[in-house]
PATORLUM-616954 format. One record per atom (N, C-alpha, C, O): x, y, z. Coordinates in steps of 0.1 Angstrom, whole numbers, plus 5000, padded with zeros to 4 digits. Each point is the difference from the previous one (the first is absolute). Layout:
BEGIN
XYZ
...
END
This chain:
BEGIN
448873694542
501350024992
501250035014
501149965002
498050145005
501250005012
499949875008
501249995004
498449944999
500149865005
501149894990
500849925005
499150104982
501049934993
501250065005
501049925003
499150184998
501450114999
500649955015
501249985001
498150015010
500249955013
500549855001
500849975008
498749954983
500449874997
501449964992
500549895000
499950254992
501049974994
501250065005
501149974997
498250145017
501250045005
500749895010
501249985004
497549925002
500449925010
500849904994
500849955007
499150004979
500949904994
501550074998
501049935001
498950204997
500950054999
500950005012
501249964999
498450065011
500550005015
500649875002
501250005001
498049884999
500549855000
501350004997
501150005006
498450014978
501249954989
501450095003
501049945005
499150184991
501150095002
500550015015
501249995002
498250035007
500350025014
500549895007
500850025010
498949834984
500149895012
500649894989
500849925004
498850074982
500349894994
500950024991
500949925000
499050184988
501150004988
500850065006
501049944996
499450175015
501050054999
501149925007
501250034999
498549865010
500549885006
500249914986
501149945000
498450044995
499749874990
500750044988
500449914993
499950215003
501050054989
500950025005
500849914998
499650195010
501350035004
500649845006
501149974997
498349965008
500449885005
500549874990
500749915003
498850114984
500249884990
501350074993
500949944994
499050215007
501450094995
501249945009
501049944996
498850085016
501549975009
500349835000
501149955000
497649974998
500249864997
500749984989
500949925001
498850144989
500649964986
501350055000
501049934996
499250195007
501350085002
500949905007
500949974992
499349975020
500749895005
500349904992
501149974996
497749975002
499849874993
501250014987
500749904998
499350234994
500550024987
501550045006
500849974992
499650075015
500950055006
500550154995
501250024995
497850095006
499950124999
500450024982
501150044995
497949944998
500450024984
499850164998
500350054990
499350005020
499850155000
501650084993
500250084991
500549855018
501550065002
500849944987
500550084992
499649765003
500549974994
499649954985
500749944993
498450105005
499149954988
499350124994
499649994989
500150145018
499450114991
501050084990
499650044989
501449985015
501050094988
500549894990
500350044988
499849865014
500349914986
498849984990
500150014988
498849965018
499050014993
499350134993
499350004990
501250125018
500050144994
501050004984
499750054989
501349895012
501050004992
499349934988
499850064990
499949815011
499449914990
499050064993
499849994988
499450095020
498850074995
500550114990
499450014989
501750075014
500450114993
500449944985
499950044988
500749835017
500749924986
498949964990
500150014988
498949955018
499049954991
499350114992
499749984988
500150145019
499650144995
501050024986
499650024989
501449985014
501150054994
499849944984
499850074990
500449785011
500049904992
498550004994
500049934990
498950125014
498949984994
499349864996
499649974988
500549955025
499649874999
498649964995
499150065006
500749854983
498750004996
499549875006
500849925005
497950074994
499249915007
498849934989
499550064990
500349835014
498649904995
498950094999
499850075010
499549944982
498350035000
499449945014
500349885003
498950185005
499649925009
500850025015
499649955011
501750124989
500750005007
500550125005
499750094992
501149965018
500450175003
501849975003
500549905006
500150204991
501549985003
499950035014
499050065003
502149915006
500350005011
499550155002
499150025008
501350074986
500050185002
498450004998
499450045009
500249934982
498550025000
499449955008
499350085005
500649834999
499449935015
500450095013
499150025007
502250024996
500150085008
499350155001
499550075009
500749964978
498950174997
499149954999
499350105000
499949814998
498149995002
499949985017
499150055007
502049874997
499749995017
500450135005
499450035011
501550054984
500350125008
498750094996
499450055010
500149974978
498750064996
499050005012
499650095006
500049754996
499450015011
499950035012
499050035007
502549974998
500750025012
499950145004
499750045012
500750064974
500150125003
498950104996
499950054989
499249985021
498750064998
499950115009
500950065004
497649965000
499750095013
500649975010
500550105007
499749774997
500549965010
501550095006
500350045011
500149974979
501650055000
499750165003
500750065008
498549984986
499950195006
498950015008
500250035012
498449934984
499250005010
499849925013
499550035011
501049854985
499949905015
501050055008
499850015012
501650034983
501250015005
499550135013
500150005012
499350104981
499550165005
499549935013
500550015011
498249924985
499049945009
500649935013
499650015012
501449934984
500949915008
500750105014
500149975012
500550154981
500850095009
499450095007
500550055010
498149964984
499150115005
499149915012
499550075009
500249794990
499449935010
500949955008
499549985011
501649994989
501349955006
501250045004
501049955006
498850184988
501150095004
501449984991
500249914992
500750175010
501449974990
500549855003
500149934990
500050025019
500549895005
499549894992
500749914997
498050084997
499649914992
500549984988
499749914993
501150175003
500950014986
501149895007
500249904993
500550115019
500849875000
499449885003
500849915003
497950064998
499549855003
499850004984
500549904995
499050174997
499749974985
501349954994
500049904993
501150185009
501449934995
500149855006
500349914993
499550085021
500149855004
499149914993
500449894996
498550155003
499249894994
500649974982
499849904995
500650175002
500650014984
501349925001
500449934991
500250095020
501749895001
499249884999
500049934990
499250035022
499849875000
499049944991
499949874998
499250244994
499249964988
500949964990
499549904994
501650135002
501049944991
500049844998
499749944990
500650015021
500049865005
498649904994
499949894994
499050215011
498849964997
499550014986
499349904996
500950214993
499749974988
501049914995
499649914994
501550095007
501149884996
499349865001
500249914992
498950075021
499549894998
499049984991
499949904993
499550215007
498649984991
500050004987
499249944993
501950125002
500850004985
500349854998
499549934991
501450035018
500349864998
498949894999
500049934990
499450085017
498549925001
499450024987
499949914992
499950215005
499050024988
500749964987
499349954991
501950065007
500849944991
500049854998
499849944989
500349995023
500149865001
498749944999
500149884996
498950175007
498749934997
499150064989
498949964999
501450124992
499450064989
499449904989
500649894997
498450154998
499549914986
500050074990
500350125002
499349834985
499850074989
498349934999
499649895002
499850264992
498449994992
499950084991
500050135001
499949794988
500050094987
500950074997
499950124998
501249825001
501450054995
500750085007
501150034996
498150035019
500750115006
500049955015
499149955007
502250064996
500449985014
498950055012
499750124999
499849835009
499850025012
500249985013
500449895002
499550195009
500549925011
499550095014
499150084997
501449925015
499950065009
499449905012
499849884998
500050205016
499449935009
499049875000
500149905006
499150154986
498949894996
500549864994
499549895000
501650164993
500849854992
500749935011
499849885001
501450205008
500649955010
499349925011
500449915006
498450164995
499149935012
499249864993
499849895006
500050134985
499549884991
501049884998
499949885002
500850204993
501449854996
501149965007
500749904998
499450235013
501149955011
499149955013
500249905007
499050194994
499149945015
499049884998
499749925008
499950084979
499149904996
498650035003
499149915000
500750245004
498750055007
499050074987
499850135000
499549804991
499050094992
499050105006
499550094994
500249875021
498950085006
500750165005
499450114999
501949855008
500450145004
500850054987
500450125001
499849834987
500750074989
498750084994
500150124996
498749815004
498950064994
499750105009
499850114994
500149895019
499850125007
500850144999
499650115000
501949844998
501150134998
499150074985
499550114999
500549814995
499450074984
499050085001
500250124997
498649825008
499050095001
500450105010
499650104995
501049945016
500250125008
500950094992
499850125000
501449804992
501050074992
498950094989
500250114998
498949824997
499250064989
499250125006
499850104993
499849885019
499250145007
500950085004
499850124998
501349845009
501150105005
501050074993
500650095005
499649874982
500850064986
499250074990
500150124996
498949775000
499150044988
498950115001
499650074991
500149945025
498850084999
500450105010
500050124994
500249885019
500150095013
501550084998
500350115003
500849784991
501150075000
500150084987
500950085000
498449924989
499950084992
498950135003
500250114995
498849865014
499650155003
501050095010
499950134999
501049795010
500650105005
500950114994
500350115003
500149794985
501350094991
499250104991
500550104996
498149875000
499350094991
499650115011
499950114995
499849895017
499550115009
501250095002
500050124997
501349805008
501150115001
500250074985
500250124999
499649814992
500350114985
499550124996
500450104995
498049865011
498850094997
500150085010
500050114995
500049905016
500350095009
501150074997
499850124999
501749845000
501350054998
499750124988
500150125002
499549804986
500250064985
498850165001
500350114997
498649835008
499150095002
500350155005
499750114995
501149875018
500350105010
501050084994
499950135001
501449794991
501250074996
499650074987
500350124999
499249824992
499450084987
498550044999
499650054990
499849955020
498650055000
499149994989
499450094994
500749755004
499349924989
499049955007
500449975011
498150014986
499449935006
500249845002
500749944992
498750005021
500349845001
499449924987
500549904997
498550154998
499549934991
500849994986
500049894994
500650185002
500750014992
501749935002
500549944991
499950075020
501249895004
499449884999
500649934992
498450015014
499249894999
500249944985
500749914997
498550164995
499749974988
501549984989
500149904993
500850215009
501549964994
500649895006
500649924992
499350055020
500849875011
499349904993
500749924994
497850065006
499549894995
500349974985
500249884998
500150214992
500349964986
501649974998
500449944990
500350105018
501449985003
500149865001
500449934991
499350025025
500049895001
499449904993
500749904997
498150104999
499549904988
501149964987
500249894995
500350245001
500849994991
501149925000
500449934991
500250095024
501149895002
499349855003
500649924993
498450045014
499549915000
499649904991
500149875001
499550214987
499749924986
501249924995
499849904993
501350155010
501349954992
500649905008
501249974997
498149955015
500549905006
501249995007
500550115005
500249784998
501249995010
501150054990
501150025006
499150004983
500950054992
499950165002
500950075005
498149984991
499850145003
500450065013
500950095001
498449865010
500449995013
501450025002
500450105005
500249824992
501549955002
500750154995
500650085006
499149934983
500850144994
499650125001
500750094995
498349945011
499450145007
501150005012
500850095002
498949785008
500949985011
501350064999
500450115005
500349794988
501450024997
500550164998
501150055004
497850024985
500550114996
499650115012
500850085005
498249924998
499650135013
500649975014
500550095006
499649804998
500050005013
501750045001
500350065010
500749924984
501450065003
500050164997
500550075009
498949984981
499650145000
499250065013
500450105005
498649854998
499450095011
500649935015
499550045011
501149894988
500849985014
501150085000
500250065011
500949964978
500850065001
499650175002
500750085006
498149934987
499650195000
499650005014
500450115005
499049835001
499550045017
501450015006
500550115003
500349774998
500950005009
501050144997
500350075010
500049954978
500850164998
499250145004
500550105004
498449874995
499150115008
499949975013
499850105007
500249815000
500050025013
501650045004
500350095008
500649834987
501750035005
500250184997
500850075007
498349984982
500350174999
499050035012
500750105003
498549915004
499250025009
500950015013
500250105007
500249744995
500850035010
501450055001
500650005011
500050044978
500950075000
500050165001
500850075005
498149964990
499150145003
500050025018
499850105006
500349784998
499350035013
501149915006
499549905006
501750104993
501449915004
500050045016
500649915007
499150195000
499750035011
499449935008
500450005012
498849954985
498749915006
500449865000
499649925008
501350054983
500249834998
500349975013
499049965005
502050055003
500649935012
498950035009
499649905005
499850204999
498849995011
499049904994
499649915007
500050104980
499349884994
500249905004
499249955007
502449984989
500049875007
500049985011
499649895004
500650195004
500150015017
498949965003
500049895006
498750164991
498750005004
499749884997
499349945008
500949984978
499749884998
500449905009
499349925005
501750084996
501149915011
499150035013
499549915007
500650194995
499550025015
498449965002
499749945010
499450114979
498649955001
499949855000
499049945005
502050014990
499649844997
500149945013
499849885000
500450165012
500149965013
499550065013
499849965011
500150154984
499450105012
499550114994
500750115000
497949894993
499550094992
499650125011
499750114995
500349885017
499650065012
500950134999
499550115001
502049874997
501150084997
500150104990
500950074998
497949924994
500250124986
498750065005
499049935004
500950224994
498950094998
499149975011
498850004998
501849965015
498850015012
499149864998
498750005002
502249884992
499149884997
499549984987
499449894997
500650214994
499450004987
498349975001
499349934994
500550155017
498550035002
499549855005
499049964993
501449965015
499949885003
500249894994
499449905004
501550094983
500449884995
500849915010
500850055008
498849804990
500549935011
501249924990
500150014987
500849915019
500949914994
499349874990
500549954990
498250025019
499849904991
498950044987
499749914991
499850245008
499650054988
501249994991
500049964989
501050095017
501350054992
500449864991
500149994988
499949915021
500249864995
499049944989
500249924991
498750135014
498849914992
500150084985
500149944989
500050215012
499650064986
501350004992
499850004987
501649995017
500949984994
500249844993
500749994990
498749925015
500349884996
499049964989
500349934990
498450125014
498850014994
500250074985
499649944990
500950145009
500150094988
501349974992
500050024988
501049935020
501249954995
499649854992
500549974989
498649945016
499649884995
499050064988
500349994988
498950065015
499250054987
500650034986
499849934990
500950185013
501450104993
500249864988
499549974989
501449965019
501049904993
499349884996
500549944990
498450025016
498949875000
500849865003
499549904996
501750105010
500849895004
499149915009
499550045010
500349844986
499349895009
498250034991
499449894997
500050225001
498650034995
499749894991
498949955001
502249984988
499649914990
499350034990
499249934994
501350245002
499750064988
501449974989
499849934990
501450135011
500949974995
500449884992
500449994988
499349925020
500649884992
499349964988
500549914993
498250145005
499449974991
500850074984
499749954989
501150165013
501050044989
501349935001
500449934991
500250075019
501449935000
499549834996
501049944996
498049995005
499349874996
500650014983
500749914996
499150164999
499949994982
501450074995
500250064989
500649935020
501650094993
500549884996
499849905006
500950114983
500949904992
501450005004
500950074995
499349845016
501350005008
500449874999
499249914998
502250055003
500649915003
499849895012
500149884998
499650175013
499750005012
499450055008
500350125002
498449805009
499250105004
500750075012
499550105004
501949865002
500550105011
500250144990
499850105007
500549914983
500650114991
499350105001
500450125004
498349824993
498650115001
499750045014
499550115001
500749805011
500050035013
500950145000
499550115002
501849874995
500650145001
499750104995
500250115006
499349884984
499450114992
499250075009
500350115005
498549804999
498950025008
500450115011
499350095003
502049885005
500250095011
500150124995
499650095007
501049964977
500450144998
499150065004
500150105007
498449844987
498550075001
499850085014
499850115003
500549775007
499750075015
501050145003
499650105006
501649884990
501150095001
499550134992
500250115006
499249894982
499850124992
498850075006
499850125002
499349775000
498750075010
500150065013
499450105002
501349835006
500050055012
501150095004
499850125004
501249834994
501350065006
500350124990
500550105005
499149904980
500250104994
498850114997
500350124999
498649844999
498850084998
499450055012
500050125003
499449795003
499750005014
500650135011
499450095007
502049874992
500850085011
500350154991
500450105005
499349874982
500250144993
498850095003
500250124999
498649825005
498650045003
500250075015
499750115002
500849825005
500249995017
501150175000
499550105005
501449904990
501250114997
499650124995
500650105003
498349894989
499550114989
498850045014
499950125001
499749825005
498750065013
501050055013
499750115006
501449824997
500650055012
500850094996
499950105008
501149934983
500750095000
499650144994
500650105004
498349914988
499150084995
499150105013
499850125000
499949805008
499350065011
498749964997
499250045009
500049884979
498949994998
499349935013
498950015005
502149914999
499149895012
500450105013
501150045004
497749985002
500050105012
499449935011
498949965001
502150025009
499649945011
498950075010
499549965011
500150164983
498950075008
498549974998
499050025007
501149904977
498449994993
500149885005
501049935001
497250075004
500149845002
499949894992
500150024988
499949865015
500349884990
499150014992
500450014988
498249985015
498850004994
499750084990
499249984992
501550155009
499950114988
501049964990
499950024988
501349925017
500949994987
500149854996
500849974991
498649955014
499449894993
498950014987
500149954989
499050125017
499150054987
500450054989
499549994989
502350115014
500350064991
501349964997
500950084998
499349785001
501149954993
500850034991
501250015002
498250024987
500550034986
500150145000
500850054992
498450055017
500050145003
501450025007
500750104997
499749835012
501350015010
501250004990
500950085002
499249824987
500949964991
500250124993
501150044998
497950024997
499950094987
500450105009
500650094996
499249915015
500650175007
501550025001
500650115000
500049725001
501549975001
500550054987
501150055000
498449934990
500650034989
499650134994
500750044991
498550015013
499450154996
500950105007
500150114996
500749855017
500850065006
501050034995
500750095004
499749834986
501150034992
500450044983
500950044993
497949915004
499649994983
498750114999
499850064989
499549965020
498550115002
499449954996
500249885003
498550164986
499149954993
500249884991
499249924998
502150084997
500449874993
500349885009
500249884996
499850155015
500649905012
498649915002
500049885001
498850185000
499049935000
499649914986
499549895001
500850174989
499549964985
501049875001
499449894999
501750105003
501249914998
499849865009
500349894996
499150145016
499249885008
499249964996
500149875000
498750214995
498949934994
500249954987
499049944995
502250084996
500549934989
500249865003
499549904995
501350135016
501149865005
498949895007
500049884999
499150205010
498949895003
499049954991
499649885002
500150184987
499249954992
500749894989
499449924994
502050105004
500749864994
500249905009
499749884996
500650155016
500249885012
498349944999
499749885001
499450234998
498649905005
500049904988
499849885001
500350204986
499749914987
500749885002
499449905002
502050134997
500749855000
499449915010
499749894995
500150135017
499349945008
498849924998
499949895005
499050164988
499049984994
500449904990
499249904998
501850114995
500249914987
500549855005
499649894997
501550175014
500849855008
498749955008
499649894996
499850155011
498949985006
498949904996
499449905005
500650184981
498649914991
500849864992
499349904996
502050115004
500549884996
500249865009
500049884997
500350185014
499849915013
498649955000
499749885000
499550205000
498349945003
499649944987
499049944999
501850074991
499549934989
500149854998
499349924994
502250085014
500749855000
499049925007
499649884997
500050205016
499149915007
498449954995
499449905002
500250224989
498849954992
500549874991
499549895002
501550114989
500349874996
500049885009
499549894997
501050145013
499849905009
498849915003
499949885000
499250235003
498749985007
499149964989
499149915001
501050144993
498949974985
500749954987
500249884997
500150224995
501149924987
500150164995
499450105003
501749854987
500750104991
499150034986
500550014988
498050015014
499749994985
499750175000
499850065011
500150014978
500350094999
498950115003
500150115003
498749824995
498850055003
499950035019
499450095005
501149825001
500349995014
501050135003
499650095008
501649924986
500850105002
499250154998
499950095008
499749914979
499150134997
499350055010
500250125004
498949785002
499250045010
500550055013
499550105006
502049794998
500150085011
500850134998
500050075010
500749994976
500250105002
499150095001
500450105006
498249914988
499250065000
499350045017
499650115003
500549775005
500250025013
501150125007
499650095008
501549904989
501050045003
499950184999
500250095009
499549934978
499750114998
499150085002
500150134999
498549765005
498850095011
500749995015
499350075008
501549894996
500450005012
500950135001
499950075010
501049974981
500750114997
499350135000
500650095005
498349934991
499050094997
499450015013
500050125004
499349785005
499550005012
500950065009
499650075009
501749904990
500950055011
500350124999
500750045010
499250054982
500150154999
498750065010
500050115005
499049814995
498850075008
499749965014
499050035007
502049894997
500049965016
500750065007
500950074994
499149955020
500850075008
501249955002
500149884999
501050195004
501549914995
500249985012
500949925000
498950115013
500349905016
499449884996
500849914999
498150054999
499049924999
500749894986
500049875001
500550194991
500649884989
501349995004
500649934992
500050105016
501449955008
499749915010
500949915003
498050105004
499749895011
499449884991
499949895005
499650134983
499249864995
501649954992
500349885002
500650194993
501249964992
500749935012
500149884999
500350185013
500549895012
499449895003
500749905004
498050124996
499549865003
499749894993
499849895005
500250154979
499949914989
501549925001
500149875001
501050234999
501449924999
500449955009
501049934998
498550095013
500449955016
499649834996
500849905000
497750104998
499249884999
501049924987
500149875000
500550174991
500549954989
501349895005
500349894996
500250235015
501649934999
499649925012
501149945003
498150035003
500149895012
500449854992
501049945005
498350004985
500149884994
501750034993
500849905000
499550234997
501549994992
501349975013
501249964998
498150065013
501050035010
500249865006
501149965004
497549954997
500149885002
501049934990
500949925003
498650114985
501049924988
501250015005
500749915005
499950254994
501450015001
500449925013
501249964999
498350025011
500849945011
499849834998
501049945003
498249994994
500149864996
500849994990
501049935003
499050104984
501150034990
501150045003
500849954992
499950145016
501050015002
501149895000
501250065000
498849835001
501149904999
500450014983
501249994996
497850024998
500250014985
500650114995
500649984989
499350135015
500950145001
501149994999
500750034990
499949905025
501249965003
500649894992
501250004998
498249914998
500849914990
499950044987
500749944992
498450185003
500350024987
501450104999
500750014991
499350055018
501150115005
501449944999
501050044993
498849845015
501249915001
500549924987
501149975000
498050004990
500149944989
500450094992
501049954994
498650195003
500450114994
501750015003
500750034990
499749965019
501350045006
501049884998
501250024998
498249865002
500549874997
500350004981
501049934996
498350144995
499949984985
500950144999
500849994991
499250105015
501050124998
501549955001
500950024991
499249925022
501149945002
500449874987
501249984997
498049964998
500449904991
500150044981
500449934990
499050245013
500150074987
498949974992
500150024988
498949935018
499049964989
498549995005
499449905004
500150244996
498550075004
499049964994
499750054989
499349855016
498749994995
499449955008
500449955010
498250044988
498849955007
499049924992
499550054990
500349815015
498849964993
498350015001
499449915006
500250194988
498950025004
498649905000
499350004991
500549925019
499449875001
498650035000
499249904998
500250245004
498450025002
499850094988
498850024996
502550034997
499650084987
499049964987
499250074993
501049785007
499349954989
498849905005
499449924992
500250105022
499449905002
498249994996
499249925004
500650184987
498549984995
500249894988
499249914999
502150114992
500249914991
500049875004
499249924995
501850055017
500149885007
498749935003
499749885000
499550225004
498649935003
499349964992
499349915002
500850164983
499249964989
500449894995
499349914996
502450085002
500349904996
499949875011
500249894995
499550125016
499649865009
498449974998
499549895001
499850234995
498549954998
499849954989
499349905001
501350124987
500049944986
500549855004
499349914996
501750085010
500749885003
498949905005
499849904994
499350165019
499149925004
499149964991
499749884999
499750244993
499149994992
499849884987
499049954996
502850045000
500349904992
499949885008
499549904995
501050085018
499749875006
498749965002
499749884998
499450225006
498849945001
499349984988
498949955002
501550094984
499249984991
500349834992
499349934994
502550055013
500649884994
499249885010
499649894996
500250175018
499149875007
498849984997
499649894999
499750204997
498350014996
500149914987
499049944996
502250054995
500149944987
500149845001
500149934990
END
């Protein structure tokens, strides 16, 4: 077991220190310039359109999601333990400056996630009456590479449907058990039952759950965080200063923040930022692919809102609670703070709300993790449909595997689970980044097409791959008919 852990550690070092940091940020910067900084010009109009859609209560066909439901499912996956535990461990390991680099990753990540969403929409298909899409489909239909598409799907199933689920259940079990003095086994059983009930309802129940729970939990956490910041208003400006100073010269803070280097600050800030908003990882395109929208670009704009909510609002809230409340202590060794990522943030809320503070965070973390489990299952299921088929028996078997992983996750060492998750998602991201770069021209052309159609006053898109199965069946039937005629 120790040998396996060393291998996982080596994989993470190579992936996150030398490959993905540059690849993920690189593709974000590349697409930002190629698309002419959509973060500034497209985000807030998209937010206005989304609010209009919520107010009008747009209805969608069965087997599809509304743009808001797709966003909610994506945010459900994005907002999880990474936004609380992950962020806390980032500033513990990389110092306050890690928060700055986390926001940098999110800014460029908006262009990346726009690209993922556009491609997922453009190359989506229909299987058994339901829309399906994601990196596997735009790699297969766009790059014409079935081998790379299958590799992505398999790694996504492992990363999202098994290892990722273990991360979330581990954090929930530990947090609830500590805050409410409940046995871990009881938390595990309760979580498994709730998740099973949601998953049995299929896409419809997942979408309904996400659009109901996500806005409530996000608002509650942000308001709770603002309350702690207001209670510690005197520490607000010093906290902001330490973030900016620590981003470039961590040695200037508290005697070098016990030896933290600039390289560590950048590494942990970027890695946890990318882990929290998942831009470029290849996960969220699965939900954006099934959104019922007039044009792929419109869902791309909506996808950017997810990164804004996940990192700029929720992750920043976690950072400020820890910094302003004094829960982050530069005198404590990073290794200790990393082990106690959840406890550190709990102490931040407890400083303002007392005992209720720890309970409040535990409840938020539980809902964050629950929605992430549901979102990640949906992403993994999309790839099960790609690799095998959408037969009910196949999907029910996979649900059983997911629930088993959920239970096992509560029994494994927390640090090792995080290491496994980093490795699995890092491997998953590689084929997706390759596809984003090679299909970048498609993204640009799709955005230009949208702008031209907006100018002409007629926004629409011809989804040529959406009915690809029906076209293949018709083609096969015609060939069979011709063959029969020739034989006669």
